[in-house]
MIGUNU-809263 format. One record per residue: chain; z, x, y of N, C-alpha, C in turn; residue number from 1; residue in one letter. Coordinates in pm, 1 decimal, always signed. Layout:
BEGIN
(A, (Z, X, Y), (Z, X, Y), (Z, X, Y), NUM, A)
...
% end
This chain:
BEGIN
(A, (+5756.7, -5962.7, -1339.9), (+5633.7, -6037.3, -1332.7), (+5517.8, -5945.5, -1294.5), 1, M)
(A, (+5543.7, -5858.9, -1198.0), (+5439.5, -5765.1, -1156.4), (+5404.0, -5673.1, -1272.7), 2, I)
(A, (+5508.5, -5629.5, -1342.7), (+5486.7, -5541.3, -1457.5), (+5400.7, -5611.5, -1563.5), 3, R)
(A, (+5427.5, -5737.4, -1591.2), (+5351.4, -5812.8, -1690.2), (+5205.7, -5827.4, -1647.0), 4, R)
(A, (+5181.5, -5858.9, -1521.0), (+5044.3, -5872.2, -1470.0), (+4971.0, -5738.5, -1476.2), 5, N)
(A, (+5043.8, -5630.2, -1450.3), (+4983.5, -5496.3, -1456.2), (+4938.9, -5465.4, -1599.1), 6, L)
(A, (+5021.0, -5495.0, -1699.8), (+4983.7, -5472.9, -1839.4), (+4864.3, -5558.8, -1879.5), 7, F)
(A, (+4864.4, -5685.5, -1838.2), (+4752.0, -5772.6, -1869.7), (+4623.7, -5721.4, -1805.9), 8, L)
(A, (+4632.5, -5677.4, -1681.7), (+4514.6, -5626.2, -1611.3), (+4462.5, -5500.5, -1678.5), 9, S)
(A, (+4552.4, -5409.1, -1715.9), (+4511.6, -5286.3, -1784.0), (+4450.6, -5316.9, -1919.5), 10, L)
(A, (+4508.0, -5413.1, -1990.3), (+4455.5, -5452.3, -2121.1), (+4314.9, -5509.6, -2109.1), 11, G)
(A, (+4293.2, -5596.9, -2013.3), (+4160.7, -5656.5, -1993.4), (+4060.2, -5549.4, -1951.3), 12, M)
(A, (+4100.9, -5458.2, -1866.5), (+4011.7, -5351.9, -1821.0), (+3971.7, -5262.4, -1938.8), 13, A)
(A, (+4065.6, -5235.7, -2027.5), (+4036.1, -5153.1, -2145.3), (+3934.1, -5220.9, -2235.6), 14, S)
(A, (+3951.8, -5351.1, -2258.0), (+3858.8, -5425.1, -2341.9), (+3718.9, -5421.5, -2281.6), 15, V)
(A, (+3709.3, -5444.9, -2153.7), (+3579.1, -5445.0, -2086.6), (+3517.8, -5306.3, -2090.8), 16, I)
(A, (+3596.9, -5203.4, -2062.5), (+3547.7, -5065.3, -2060.7), (+3496.1, -5023.3, -2197.8), 17, L)
(A, (+3575.3, -5046.0, -2301.8), (+3535.4, -5001.5, -2435.8), (+3418.8, -5082.8, -2490.8), 18, F)
(A, (+3413.0, -5211.2, -2459.8), (+3301.1, -5290.1, -2511.1), (+3172.4, -5257.3, -2436.9), 19, S)
(A, (+3180.7, -5215.3, -2311.7), (+3059.3, -5181.9, -2238.2), (+3008.3, -5043.7, -2274.5), 20, S)
(A, (+3092.7, -4957.7, -2333.3), (+3051.5, -4823.4, -2371.9), (+2988.9, -4820.0, -2511.3), 21, C)
(A, (+2999.4, -4927.2, -2582.2), (+2946.5, -4930.2, -2718.4), (+2794.4, -4915.1, -2714.9), 22, K)
(A, (+2742.8, -4821.4, -2796.3), (+2598.3, -4801.5, -2802.3), (+2534.2, -4914.1, -2879.2), 23, E)
(A, (+2414.1, -4948.0, -2837.5), (+2339.2, -5046.1, -2915.1), (+2305.6, -4984.5, -3048.8), 24, D)
(A, (+2309.5, -5063.0, -3151.3), (+2278.0, -5013.7, -3285.4), (+2131.4, -4971.4, -3290.1), 25, A)
(A, (+2109.0, -4850.2, -3336.8), (+1973.3, -4798.3, -3349.4), (+1917.6, -4842.6, -3483.8), 26, K)
(A, (+1788.6, -4872.6, -3487.6), (+1731.7, -4907.2, -3618.4), (+1735.9, -4784.8, -3709.1), 27, P)
(A, (+1764.8, -4808.5, -3838.5), (+1772.9, -4697.7, -3932.0), (+1636.4, -4633.9, -3950.4), 28, E)
(A, (+1634.8, -4500.5, -3947.1), (+1509.6, -4428.9, -3966.8), (+1483.0, -4416.4, -4116.1), 29, E)
(A, (+1358.1, -4428.2, -4153.4), (+1319.9, -4414.1, -4293.0), (+1325.2, -4266.8, -4331.8), 30, E)
(A, (+1390.9, -4237.7, -4441.6), (+1398.6, -4100.8, -4490.4), (+1282.7, -4079.6, -4586.2), 31, I)
(A, (+1201.7, -3981.2, -4554.8), (+1087.1, -3951.4, -4639.2), (+1120.1, -3827.4, -4720.4), 32, I)
(A, (+1125.4, -3844.3, -4852.3), (+1153.2, -3731.6, -4940.0), (+1022.1, -3662.6, -4973.8), 33, E)
(A, (+1021.5, -3530.8, -4959.4), (+902.8, -3454.4, -4993.1), (+916.6, -3401.0, -5134.9), 34, E)
(A, (+804.6, -3396.6, -5206.3), (+805.7, -3335.9, -5338.5), (+835.3, -3188.2, -5323.7), 35, D)
(A, (+916.9, -3135.8, -5412.4), (+947.4, -2993.1, -5409.6), (+840.1, -2922.9, -5491.0), 36, I)
(A, (+770.1, -2833.7, -5427.6), (+658.7, -2762.7, -5491.2), (+709.6, -2641.8, -5568.8), 37, E)
(A, (+644.2, -2612.0, -5679.8), (+673.2, -2491.3, -5756.3), (+624.9, -2371.1, -5675.9), 38, F)
(A, (+707.5, -2268.3, -5668.2), (+671.5, -2145.1, -5599.1), (+681.1, -2030.4, -5698.2), 39, T)
(A, (+568.3, -1973.6, -5732.7), (+568.0, -1861.8, -5827.8), (+633.1, -1739.2, -5763.0), 40, K)
(A, (+741.0, -1692.3, -5827.6), (+812.4, -1574.4, -5778.7), (+814.5, -1463.0, -5882.0), 41, E)
(A, (+763.5, -1492.9, -6001.0), (+762.3, -1391.7, -6104.8), (+684.9, -1437.0, -6226.2), 42, G)
(A, (+676.3, -1346.0, -6322.6), (+611.5, -1374.1, -6450.7), (+708.5, -1336.5, -6561.0), 43, E)
(A, (+710.3, -1416.2, -6667.1), (+804.8, -1396.4, -6775.6), (+730.2, -1406.6, -6907.8), 44, L)
(A, (+760.3, -1314.7, -6998.5), (+707.2, -1319.7, -7134.6), (+819.0, -1355.0, -7230.0), 45, S)
(A, (+792.4, -1452.6, -7315.6), (+882.2, -1487.3, -7425.2), (+836.4, -1406.1, -7545.3), 46, L)
(A, (+928.3, -1330.5, -7605.4), (+891.4, -1234.9, -7709.6), (+976.3, -1259.5, -7834.6), 47, I)
(A, (+910.0, -1270.1, -7950.7), (+981.6, -1283.2, -8078.4), (+1063.6, -1156.2, -8102.7), 48, K)
(A, (+1166.9, -1168.0, -8183.9), (+1252.6, -1052.6, -8212.7), (+1173.3, -938.4, -8276.4), 49, S)
(A, (+1062.5, -971.8, -8345.1), (+977.9, -868.0, -8407.6), (+885.6, -800.9, -8306.1), 50, E)
(A, (+874.0, -858.6, -8184.5), (+792.1, -796.9, -8080.7), (+667.0, -872.7, -8040.4), 51, G)
(A, (+628.5, -976.5, -8113.9), (+509.3, -1053.6, -8078.6), (+537.2, -1142.3, -7956.8), 52, D)
(A, (+438.5, -1154.1, -7868.2), (+452.4, -1240.6, -7751.4), (+429.8, -1385.5, -7792.5), 53, T)
(A, (+525.1, -1471.3, -7753.4), (+515.5, -1614.6, -7781.3), (+429.7, -1681.4, -7673.5), 54, I)
(A, (+470.3, -1665.8, -7547.8), (+401.8, -1725.5, -7432.4), (+432.8, -1642.5, -7308.5), 55, K)
(A, (+345.2, -1657.0, -7208.9), (+369.0, -1599.4, -7075.9), (+380.2, -1714.6, -6977.5), 56, K)
(A, (+481.2, -1708.3, -6892.7), (+509.5, -1815.4, -6797.1), (+510.5, -1763.8, -6654.7), 57, L)
(A, (+475.5, -1850.7, -6560.9), (+503.0, -1828.8, -6420.1), (+642.7, -1883.6, -6396.3), 58, D)
(A, (+723.6, -1811.7, -6319.3), (+862.2, -1856.1, -6299.0), (+899.9, -1858.1, -6151.6), 59, I)
(A, (+989.8, -1949.7, -6122.2), (+1066.5, -1945.0, -5997.8), (+1194.7, -1873.5, -6035.1), 60, E)
(A, (+1251.4, -1801.0, -5941.7), (+1372.7, -1724.8, -5969.0), (+1487.4, -1780.4, -5885.6), 61, I)
(A, (+1596.8, -1811.1, -5952.5), (+1719.2, -1857.7, -5887.2), (+1820.5, -1744.5, -5896.3), 62, A)
(A, (+1841.6, -1676.1, -5783.8), (+1937.0, -1565.2, -5787.3), (+2040.0, -1569.6, -5674.6), 63, D)
(A, (+2039.9, -1675.4, -5595.3), (+2143.7, -1693.0, -5492.7), (+2237.1, -1806.0, -5536.5), 64, S)
(A, (+2350.7, -1815.1, -5473.8), (+2447.1, -1920.8, -5507.3), (+2384.3, -2058.5, -5489.5), 65, Q)
(A, (+2315.0, -2079.4, -5379.1), (+2250.9, -2208.9, -5353.4), (+2147.7, -2240.3, -5461.4), 66, Y)
(A, (+2063.6, -2143.2, -5496.7), (+1961.8, -2165.2, -5599.5), (+2024.8, -2190.1, -5736.0), 67, E)
(A, (+2135.9, -2121.6, -5764.5), (+2207.5, -2146.0, -5890.8), (+2257.8, -2290.5, -5896.0), 68, H)
(A, (+2304.9, -2341.9, -5783.0), (+2362.2, -2476.5, -5779.1), (+2256.4, -2586.8, -5782.9), 69, E)
(A, (+2137.9, -2560.8, -5727.4), (+2036.9, -2666.3, -5719.8), (+1931.6, -2657.9, -5829.4), 70, T)
(A, (+1893.0, -2538.8, -5870.8), (+1797.5, -2522.7, -5979.8), (+1675.7, -2611.8, -5967.8), 71, G)
(A, (+1649.0, -2690.7, -6070.0), (+1533.1, -2779.4, -6071.5), (+1567.3, -2923.2, -6030.0), 72, L)
(A, (+1680.1, -2940.4, -5962.1), (+1716.9, -3073.6, -5914.8), (+1607.4, -3130.4, -5825.1), 73, M)
(A, (+1591.8, -3260.0, -5832.9), (+1501.8, -3338.6, -5748.0), (+1353.5, -3312.2, -5773.4), 74, Y)
(A, (+1319.3, -3240.2, -5878.7), (+1178.7, -3216.1, -5911.2), (+1126.2, -3333.5, -5991.4), 75, R)
(A, (+1003.4, -3369.0, -5965.5), (+940.0, -3479.1, -6038.0), (+869.6, -3431.0, -6164.1), 76, E)
(A, (+826.4, -3303.8, -6165.0), (+754.0, -3251.6, -6280.2), (+748.5, -3099.5, -6273.7), 77, S)
(A, (+703.5, -3040.7, -6385.7), (+681.9, -2896.7, -6392.9), (+570.2, -2875.1, -6494.9), 78, M)
(A, (+480.5, -2784.6, -6466.3), (+370.2, -2755.4, -6557.4), (+422.6, -2690.5, -6685.3), 79, E)
(A, (+345.5, -2697.2, -6793.4), (+389.8, -2644.6, -6922.6), (+419.2, -2495.7, -6917.9), 80, E)
(A, (+338.5, -2418.2, -6850.1), (+357.6, -2272.4, -6847.2), (+432.8, -2227.2, -6721.4), 81, L)
(A, (+528.1, -2310.3, -6679.9), (+616.3, -2277.8, -6568.1), (+761.0, -2291.7, -6613.9), 82, Q)
(A, (+850.3, -2223.5, -6543.2), (+992.5, -2234.4, -6572.2), (+1073.5, -2181.6, -6456.3), 83, G)
(A, (+1204.3, -2196.8, -6467.4), (+1294.9, -2139.0, -6368.0), (+1389.3, -2044.8, -6440.5), 84, M)
(A, (+1396.1, -1921.4, -6390.0), (+1486.0, -1820.8, -6446.0), (+1603.5, -1801.3, -6351.6), 85, L)
(A, (+1723.2, -1823.5, -6403.7), (+1846.7, -1800.8, -6329.1), (+1893.4, -1659.8, -6361.8), 86, F)
(A, (+1916.4, -1581.0, -6258.4), (+1960.9, -1442.8, -6276.6), (+2100.6, -1429.7, -6215.6), 87, I)
(A, (+2193.4, -1379.0, -6295.6), (+2331.4, -1356.8, -6250.6), (+2361.4, -1207.6, -6251.8), 88, Y)
(A, (+2464.5, -1166.8, -6178.8), (+2502.0, -1025.1, -6169.1), (+2555.6, -968.1, -6299.2), 89, N)
(A, (+2615.1, -1053.6, -6381.4), (+2673.2, -1005.6, -6506.9), (+2671.3, -1115.2, -6611.2), 90, M)
(A, (+2687.1, -1076.0, -6734.5), (+2693.5, -1172.7, -6844.0), (+2832.8, -1234.1, -6848.9), 91, A)
(A, (+2837.6, -1365.0, -6851.3), (+2961.5, -1441.8, -6863.1), (+2928.5, -1571.0, -6938.4), 92, E)
(A, (+3029.8, -1638.0, -6991.8), (+3002.5, -1770.2, -7046.5), (+2949.1, -1860.7, -6934.2), 93, P)
(A, (+2843.2, -1933.2, -6959.6), (+2779.8, -2018.9, -6859.8), (+2776.3, -2162.1, -6912.7), 94, R)
(A, (+2762.1, -2254.4, -6822.2), (+2743.5, -2394.6, -6860.3), (+2654.6, -2460.2, -6755.6), 95, A)
(A, (+2552.4, -2528.7, -6800.9), (+2462.0, -2601.8, -6713.3), (+2477.7, -2750.4, -6740.5), 96, F)
(A, (+2429.5, -2831.9, -6648.5), (+2424.2, -2975.7, -6667.0), (+2302.2, -3027.2, -6592.2), 97, Y)
(A, (+2270.7, -3153.9, -6607.5), (+2145.0, -3209.9, -6558.7), (+2161.3, -3303.5, -6437.6), 98, M)
(A, (+2269.6, -3286.3, -6364.0), (+2292.2, -3369.9, -6246.1), (+2171.8, -3360.6, -6151.2), 99, K)
(A, (+2122.7, -3474.7, -6106.5), (+2009.9, -3484.1, -6013.3), (+1883.2, -3414.8, -6061.9), 100, N)
(A, (+1870.7, -3397.0, -6191.0), (+1750.6, -3337.2, -6249.9), (+1672.5, -3450.1, -6315.4), 101, T)
(A, (+1551.1, -3470.4, -6268.4), (+1471.7, -3586.1, -6309.9), (+1387.7, -3561.7, -6435.3), 102, Y)
(A, (+1364.7, -3436.5, -6470.2), (+1277.9, -3408.8, -6584.7), (+1360.8, -3353.8, -6700.8), 103, I)
(A, (+1328.6, -3392.8, -6824.4), (+1401.7, -3337.5, -6939.5), (+1367.3, -3189.3, -6957.0), 104, P)
(A, (+1466.7, -3111.5, -6994.6), (+1448.9, -2966.3, -7003.8), (+1502.6, -2910.2, -7134.4), 105, L)
(A, (+1449.1, -2795.0, -7172.2), (+1509.5, -2707.0, -7271.8), (+1575.0, -2594.1, -7191.1), 106, D)
(A, (+1695.9, -2556.7, -7230.4), (+1771.8, -2452.9, -7158.5), (+1804.0, -2342.0, -7257.0), 107, I)
(A, (+1766.3, -2218.7, -7220.9), (+1788.3, -2104.3, -7310.0), (+1876.8, -2003.1, -7238.5), 108, I)
(A, (+1984.5, -1961.3, -7303.9), (+2078.5, -1862.2, -7250.6), (+2046.5, -1725.4, -7309.9), 109, Y)
(A, (+2042.7, -1623.0, -7222.5), (+2011.6, -1485.6, -7264.0), (+2123.1, -1390.6, -7222.4), 110, Y)
(A, (+2154.8, -1296.8, -7311.5), (+2254.5, -1192.4, -7284.4), (+2197.7, -1092.3, -7182.9), 111, A)
(A, (+2278.5, -996.1, -7143.3), (+2234.5, -895.7, -7045.6), (+2121.5, -807.9, -7098.6), 112, S)
(A, (+2103.1, -799.8, -7230.6), (+1991.1, -723.3, -7286.8), (+1867.5, -811.0, -7307.9), 113, D)
(A, (+1867.6, -931.5, -7247.9), (+1755.2, -1026.3, -7252.5), (+1732.0, -1090.0, -7389.3), 114, S)
(A, (+1832.6, -1089.2, -7475.1), (+1823.8, -1152.3, -7606.9), (+1881.3, -1294.1, -7599.3), 115, T)
(A, (+1807.9, -1390.2, -7654.1), (+1855.1, -1528.8, -7655.2), (+1981.9, -1540.5, -7739.9), 116, A)
(A, (+2087.3, -1598.6, -7680.9), (+2213.7, -1615.8, -7752.7), (+2237.9, -1760.9, -7792.4), 117, V)
(A, (+2175.8, -1855.6, -7721.8), (+2189.7, -1997.8, -7754.9), (+2089.4, -2077.9, -7672.8), 118, S)
(A, (+2075.9, -2205.5, -7709.2), (+1985.5, -2291.9, -7632.8), (+2020.6, -2438.5, -7655.2), 119, Y)
(A, (+1969.2, -2521.4, -7566.4), (+1980.2, -2666.7, -7578.8), (+1840.4, -2723.7, -7566.8), 120, Y)
(A, (+1805.0, -2809.0, -7660.5), (+1676.5, -2875.7, -7657.2), (+1691.9, -3015.8, -7599.6), 121, E)
(A, (+1591.6, -3055.2, -7523.3), (+1582.2, -3191.6, -7470.8), (+1706.4, -3236.7, -7393.6), 122, N)
(A, (+1751.2, -3154.1, -7299.6), (+1862.6, -3194.5, -7212.9), (+1817.5, -3317.3, -7133.5), 123, A)
(A, (+1900.5, -3418.4, -7135.1), (+1865.1, -3549.0, -7080.3), (+1877.5, -3552.4, -6928.1), 124, E)
(A, (+1773.4, -3602.8, -6859.5), (+1778.5, -3612.2, -6713.0), (+1901.5, -3688.1, -6664.5), 125, P)
(A, (+1958.9, -3639.6, -6556.0), (+2071.2, -3700.7, -6484.5), (+2203.9, -3698.5, -6561.5), 126, M)
(A, (+2208.7, -3637.8, -6677.9), (+2330.5, -3632.7, -6759.4), (+2419.8, -3518.7, -6709.2), 127, D)
(A, (+2543.1, -3549.3, -6681.9), (+2636.6, -3448.6, -6629.9), (+2722.2, -3384.9, -6739.4), 128, E)
(A, (+2685.5, -3404.4, -6863.8), (+2756.0, -3341.2, -6974.3), (+2734.6, -3190.0, -6967.3), 129, T)
(A, (+2841.3, -3113.9, -6981.8), (+2833.1, -2968.2, -6978.0), (+2762.3, -2915.3, -7102.0), 130, S)
(A, (+2670.8, -2820.7, -7079.6), (+2596.2, -2757.1, -7188.2), (+2630.3, -2607.7, -7186.9), 131, L)
(A, (+2739.0, -2567.8, -7253.7), (+2786.7, -2429.5, -7247.0), (+2702.8, -2332.2, -7330.1), 132, P)
(A, (+2701.5, -2207.0, -7285.3), (+2623.9, -2102.4, -7353.3), (+2687.2, -2059.4, -7485.2), 133, S)
(A, (+2817.7, -2071.6, -7498.7), (+2885.2, -2028.9, -7621.2), (+2906.0, -1878.7, -7626.4), 134, G)
(A, (+2815.3, -1801.9, -7573.6), (+2822.9, -1655.2, -7566.0), (+2800.6, -1615.8, -7420.1), 135, E)
(A, (+2844.5, -1496.7, -7380.7), (+2815.0, -1451.9, -7244.2), (+2663.0, -1445.9, -7221.0), 136, P)
(A, (+2620.7, -1494.1, -7105.2), (+2478.6, -1494.8, -7069.5), (+2462.3, -1444.8, -6926.3), 137, A)
(A, (+2360.8, -1363.5, -6904.7), (+2328.4, -1314.9, -6770.3), (+2203.0, -1384.2, -6715.4), 138, Q)
(A, (+2119.8, -1435.8, -6804.2), (+1996.1, -1502.0, -6766.0), (+1990.6, -1638.6, -6833.8), 139, F)
(A, (+1935.0, -1735.6, -6761.6), (+1916.9, -1868.8, -6818.0), (+1776.3, -1913.9, -6780.2), 140, V)
(A, (+1702.0, -1960.6, -6879.6), (+1565.8, -2006.9, -6856.9), (+1558.6, -2156.6, -6881.4), 141, L)
(A, (+1504.5, -2229.5, -6783.6), (+1478.9, -2372.3, -6799.1), (+1328.4, -2393.2, -6809.2), 142, E)
(A, (+1287.9, -2464.2, -6916.6), (+1147.6, -2498.3, -6938.8), (+1140.6, -2646.6, -6975.4), 143, I)
(A, (+1021.5, -2700.4, -6978.3), (+1005.9, -2841.0, -7014.4), (+1060.6, -2868.6, -7154.9), 144, N)
(A, (+1118.9, -2985.7, -7168.9), (+1175.9, -3026.6, -7297.8), (+1068.9, -3027.8, -7406.2), 145, A)
(A, (+1109.2, -2982.9, -7524.2), (+1020.9, -2982.6, -7640.0), (+950.7, -2850.7, -7665.0), 146, G)
(A, (+953.3, -2760.0, -7566.1), (+879.8, -2634.3, -7581.3), (+950.6, -2534.0, -7672.3), 147, L)
(A, (+1083.7, -2538.1, -7680.5), (+1154.3, -2449.2, -7774.0), (+1101.6, -2473.9, -7915.0), 148, I)
(A, (+1096.0, -2599.2, -7951.8), (+1049.0, -2634.6, -8086.2), (+900.0, -2603.5, -8101.8), 149, K)
(A, (+820.4, -2645.0, -8004.3), (+675.3, -2625.0, -8012.2), (+638.6, -2476.6, -8021.4), 150, E)
(A, (+707.2, -2393.4, -7946.1), (+675.1, -2250.1, -7943.2), (+752.9, -2169.9, -8046.8), 151, W)
(A, (+849.5, -2229.9, -8114.5), (+926.4, -2160.7, -8217.9), (+1025.1, -2058.8, -8163.6), 152, G)
(A, (+1083.9, -2088.0, -8049.3), (+1182.7, -1997.0, -7989.3), (+1312.1, -2004.5, -8069.5), 153, I)
(A, (+1372.2, -1887.8, -8095.0), (+1495.2, -1880.3, -8174.7), (+1595.9, -1786.1, -8109.3), 154, E)
(A, (+1722.3, -1803.1, -8147.8), (+1825.4, -1706.7, -8107.8), (+1781.1, -1570.6, -8160.8), 155, V)
(A, (+1791.9, -1468.0, -8078.6), (+1747.3, -1334.0, -8116.0), (+1614.7, -1296.1, -8050.7), 156, G)
(A, (+1535.3, -1398.1, -8007.4), (+1412.8, -1368.8, -7934.0), (+1450.0, -1313.0, -7796.6), 157, D)
(A, (+1354.9, -1252.0, -7730.1), (+1383.0, -1185.5, -7602.2), (+1291.7, -1237.0, -7491.6), 158, K)
(A, (+1326.4, -1197.7, -7370.2), (+1239.3, -1220.6, -7255.0), (+1216.9, -1087.8, -7184.2), 159, I)
(A, (+1104.1, -1080.5, -7117.8), (+1075.4, -971.2, -7025.0), (+1017.7, -1037.8, -6900.9), 160, F)
(A, (+1068.6, -1003.0, -6782.7), (+1019.0, -1065.1, -6661.1), (+1003.7, -961.2, -6550.8), 161, F)
(A, (+918.7, -997.8, -6454.8), (+902.6, -914.7, -6335.2), (+879.1, -1006.6, -6216.7), 162, K)
(A, (+928.4, -964.5, -6102.0), (+906.9, -1037.8, -5978.1), (+765.3, -1010.2, -5927.7), 163, R)
(A, (+706.0, -1112.7, -5866.2), (+574.4, -1094.0, -5808.1), (+577.1, -1111.5, -5656.9), 164, T)
(A, (+688.4, -1158.9, -5603.3), (+695.0, -1181.1, -5458.7), (+731.5, -1057.9, -5382.1), 165, D)
% end
């Protein structure tokens, strides 16, 4: 009997102790998302295979693992003469997708000699379909959708870029 009363007393004490330690629910804080601003880190020239300059762009450069993984995700817009250049240590088959990317893009894959090897026009926002390079690529340029066609960019064209930061 004493043993039973002891268990009941311990059980009641536990309930009281644990219920009194419960924190009051805090009101949820509003999360404010900030627009991600374009940061000019370099300049890039798009060059026809014959040598004529197509366009000159201001670029952000993605050369770290984190930057490779996030790219232009969560951006609301990008100016026409802006782009993001992904730089890798070596040419390998690459594949990009549009997860968490809000703006439609054209994606151009370049070999280690800066020659365009393939591209995708009008990659659809938020689409996780893989867009493979087909050929080894060391550089990848993302620009606003429709500019490949408008500017007449073709496989065999080149890029030249320099850092400004």
